[in-house]
C-alpha positions as CSV (number, residue, x, y, z in Angstrom):
1,M,156.0,-49.6,159.1
2,S,156.1,-49.5,155.6
3,Y,153.1,-48.4,153.5
4,Y,154.8,-48.7,150.1
5,P,152.7,-52.0,149.3
6,V,149.5,-50.2,150.0
7,K,150.2,-47.2,147.9
8,L,151.7,-49.4,145.1
9,Y,148.3,-51.8,145.4
10,L,146.2,-48.4,145.5
11,I,147.8,-47.3,142.4
12,R,147.3,-50.4,140.4
13,Q,143.5,-50.4,141.2
14,V,143.5,-46.9,139.9
15,V,145.2,-47.5,136.8
16,K,142.9,-50.7,136.2
17,A,140.0,-48.6,136.9
18,K,141.0,-46.0,134.5
19,L,142.0,-48.3,131.8
20,F,138.4,-50.1,132.3
21,I,136.6,-46.7,131.9
22,I,138.8,-45.9,128.5
23,I,138.0,-49.6,127.2
24,S,134.2,-49.5,128.0
25,S,134.0,-45.9,126.6
26,M,135.6,-47.1,123.1
27,S,133.5,-50.1,123.1
28,T,130.0,-48.2,123.5
29,K,128.2,-48.2,120.4
30,I,125.7,-45.3,119.6
31,T,122.3,-45.7,118.1
32,I,120.3,-43.4,116.4
33,K,116.5,-43.8,116.0
34,P,114.6,-41.2,114.3
35,L,111.5,-39.5,115.3
36,G,108.4,-39.3,113.5
37,D,108.7,-39.3,109.9
38,R,112.2,-38.8,109.5
39,V,114.8,-41.2,108.2
40,L,118.4,-41.6,108.9
41,V,120.6,-41.8,105.5
42,E,124.1,-42.6,104.9
43,P,125.2,-40.6,101.8
44,L,126.8,-42.5,98.8
45,G,129.8,-41.8,98.3
46,D,131.2,-41.5,94.8
47,E,134.9,-41.5,94.6
48,G,134.7,-39.6,91.4
49,K,132.8,-38.9,88.1
50,K,134.4,-40.0,84.7
51,T,133.7,-38.0,81.8
52,A,133.1,-39.1,78.0
53,G,136.8,-38.4,77.4
54,G,137.9,-40.7,80.2
55,I,138.9,-38.0,82.6
56,I,138.1,-38.7,86.2
57,I,136.8,-35.4,88.2
58,P,137.7,-36.0,91.8
59,E,134.9,-35.7,94.5
60,T,137.3,-32.4,95.9
61,V,136.6,-30.5,92.9
62,N,132.6,-30.4,93.4
63,K,131.8,-29.6,97.2
64,E,128.3,-29.9,96.8
65,R,126.7,-32.7,98.8
66,G,125.4,-36.2,97.5
67,E,121.5,-36.1,96.9
68,Q,121.5,-40.2,96.8
69,G,121.9,-42.4,99.8
70,R,121.0,-45.6,101.7
71,V,118.4,-45.7,104.6
72,I,120.0,-46.8,108.0
73,A,116.9,-46.2,110.2
74,V,113.4,-45.1,110.1
75,G,111.1,-43.4,112.2
76,A,107.7,-44.8,113.5
77,G,105.6,-42.7,111.2
78,K,103.4,-39.4,111.1
79,R,100.2,-38.9,112.7
80,G,97.1,-38.0,110.3
81,D,94.3,-35.7,111.0
82,D,92.4,-38.5,112.4
83,G,95.0,-39.4,115.0
84,K,96.1,-42.5,113.1
85,L,99.6,-43.6,112.5
86,I,100.9,-43.3,108.9
87,P,103.9,-45.3,108.3
88,V,107.2,-44.0,106.5
89,A,107.0,-45.6,102.8
90,V,111.0,-46.7,102.8
91,K,112.4,-49.2,104.6
92,K,115.8,-50.0,106.0
93,G,118.4,-50.7,103.4
94,D,116.4,-48.9,100.7
95,K,118.6,-46.6,98.1
96,I,116.9,-43.1,97.8
97,I,116.9,-40.1,96.2
98,F,116.3,-36.6,98.2
99,S,116.3,-33.2,97.9
100,K,119.8,-31.0,97.9
101,Y,118.6,-28.8,100.7
102,G,116.6,-31.0,102.8
103,P,118.7,-33.1,105.3
104,D,120.1,-32.1,108.6
105,E,124.0,-33.2,108.6
106,I,125.3,-35.0,111.6
107,K,128.3,-36.5,112.4
108,V,128.7,-39.9,114.6
109,D,131.8,-41.5,115.2
110,G,133.5,-39.4,112.5
111,K,131.0,-40.5,110.1
112,E,128.8,-38.3,108.4
113,Y,124.7,-39.2,107.9
114,F,121.5,-37.0,107.1
115,I,118.3,-36.9,108.7
116,I,115.5,-36.3,106.3
117,S,111.8,-35.8,106.6
118,E,109.8,-38.2,104.6
119,S,108.6,-35.1,102.7
120,N,112.1,-34.6,101.4
121,I,112.4,-38.0,99.7
122,L,111.7,-37.9,96.3
123,A,112.3,-41.7,94.9
124,I,113.4,-44.9,95.8
125,I,116.0,-46.5,93.4
126,E,115.2,-49.9,92.6
């Protein structure tokens, strides 16, 4: 009696299962929801700055991180002394200026984001 067809069938099932796990893990989307008065911000990238003489200084020369970004997600808000919820002043899609050393850096799927407390947001750019 030959077990070859049974072995081949089992091998195919294992390969299909591994392939399914790989495909399903690649299609998983990570959602980040900030807590409290925190805001998730995508930094605005400037490819390079142009001087008055027309010389373009690449971003790699200046290794400091940007101070501007676009709001991706907003937390529910902060609780006041009376226990009431105080909503965050910014909303999704706002372009903001924030303090240089205020944000916490995170990387999701190779992309850099900042998590910033509302107190570190200096202005909304309109």
